[in-house]
C-alpha positions, 0 to 999 in steps of 0.5 A, a space after each residue: 825509185 821516186 815513183 816506187 816510194 810514192 806508190 808505197 806511201 800512197 794510201 791504198 783504197 779501202 777493200 770491199 767487205 767480202 764473205 769469208 771462205 768456208 770449206 765445203 765440208 763446213 758450209 752446211 753448218 753455217 746457219 747453225 754456227 751463226 744462229 743468234 749471232 746474225 748481227 755480227 754479219 750486218 752491224 758495225 763494231 765500235 772502233 775501240 771495241 770489236 765486241 760492241 756492235 752498233 746496229 741501230 741509229 736513232 734520230 731526234 726524239 720529238 715529245 709533246 706533253 700535256 696534262 692529259 697525254 703525251 705524243 712521241 715520234 722518232 726515226 730509226 735506221 737499222 742495220 738488222 732486225 732487232 728490238 728497239 726500246 721505246 720512250 716510257 716505262 711500266 708506269 707510263 706505258 706507250 700506247 697506239 704505237 706504230 711503225 711507218 703507220 702500221 700498228 706495232 706490238 709492244 712487249 715488256 723486256 726487262 721492264 722496258 717497252 720494246 718493239 721488234 723492227 726490221 732492217 731499214 729506215 723507220 718512223 716510230 710513233 706513239 702516245 701516253 695517257 695520264 692524269 698528270 704529267 710524270 716527273 720524268 720519262 725514260 727514253 732510249 739510252 743512245 738518243 742524242 737529241 731530244 725536242 720536247 714541248 711541255 704544256 705548249 712550252 718548248 724546252 730549250 735545254 731538255 734535262 736528260 740525265 745519264 740514266 736516259 731519263 728526260 725530266 719533265 716535272 720541273 717545267 710542269 710544276 711551274 704551271 700546275 699545282 700538284 697534290 702530294 698523295 701516298 697510298 701504302 699496302 702492306 704484306 707480311 710473311 711470318 716465318 716460323 723458324 729459329 730465329 722467328 723471322 718476318 718479311 714485310 713487303 710494302 707497295 707505295 703509290 706516290 703522287 706529287 712532288 719528290 719528298 721525304 716520308 717517315 713510316 712507322 715505327 715499323 718494328 720494336 727495336 727491343 724485341 727484333 733486329 733488322 736483317 735486310 732492307 731492299 728498295 729502289 728508293 733511298 731508304 733507311 731504318 732508324 734506331 727508333 724503328 722508323 722507316 725513312 724513305 725519299 719518295 718520288 712519283 710512281 709505284 714502288 716496292 720496298 721489302 725489309 726482313 727482321 728477326 725476333 730475339 726470343 721465342 714468339 708465342 703470339 703475333 698481333 697487328 698494331 697499326 703504326 701511327 704514321 697516318 699512311 699505314 693501311 688499316 689492315 695487312 695481308 699476312 702469310 704463315 710459313 
């Protein structure tokens, strides 16, 4: 009886993963059923969520940054062929990317640089070219360890936030003087409906430190009313028609829509006296 009890309490060995039994009439449909779900056969599910799969395992990301360029290197272990995110973004696109010393094709997927890599252990390398050190560099979201060096100075505690951004400019500011520059391009759509609407699309090219700027007045509050404002940067329209934006280095889109409160018989361009607005706009009429 004691022996039987010990056998019952003894932990059973973990069984090897075996392929499911598929009836003969259904075997010809196997590839069709598994199409676009191949990762479920090879990747490891999360312990608390079977629908979340872990298919790739990144090692430490090594990043060396200077005022003119940057270099990165990272090892990956892949359970299945898949797309891998690279450090960088649209503004700072990775160049000369290689997988195990072989050139790789970098594709923009959801505005993120990615490469397709096969199963196994691989080393991914690449470089950046810029005229000054960017404020931050996006890195693959589940990278746990970052070894960064900026202008020969090792970052003992790299500032990697919850959005996967590695902040560099705080270190670079200690060693270089940054010139604050802003270039604005304006595109305006005049929409002849009732009420008359205008859509203003701004392209902002920002250099230097993060700061707050004021544009405008961009609308005459006595004759128009704001309808919407869409911006990735924190922005708001003031009661006096000024547009206040908290900018940071990079290229940004901002769009706002206004409607006129009465009939419009003529429309003339008047440049706002903010010092940033372009000398001319590109207009379209609908």
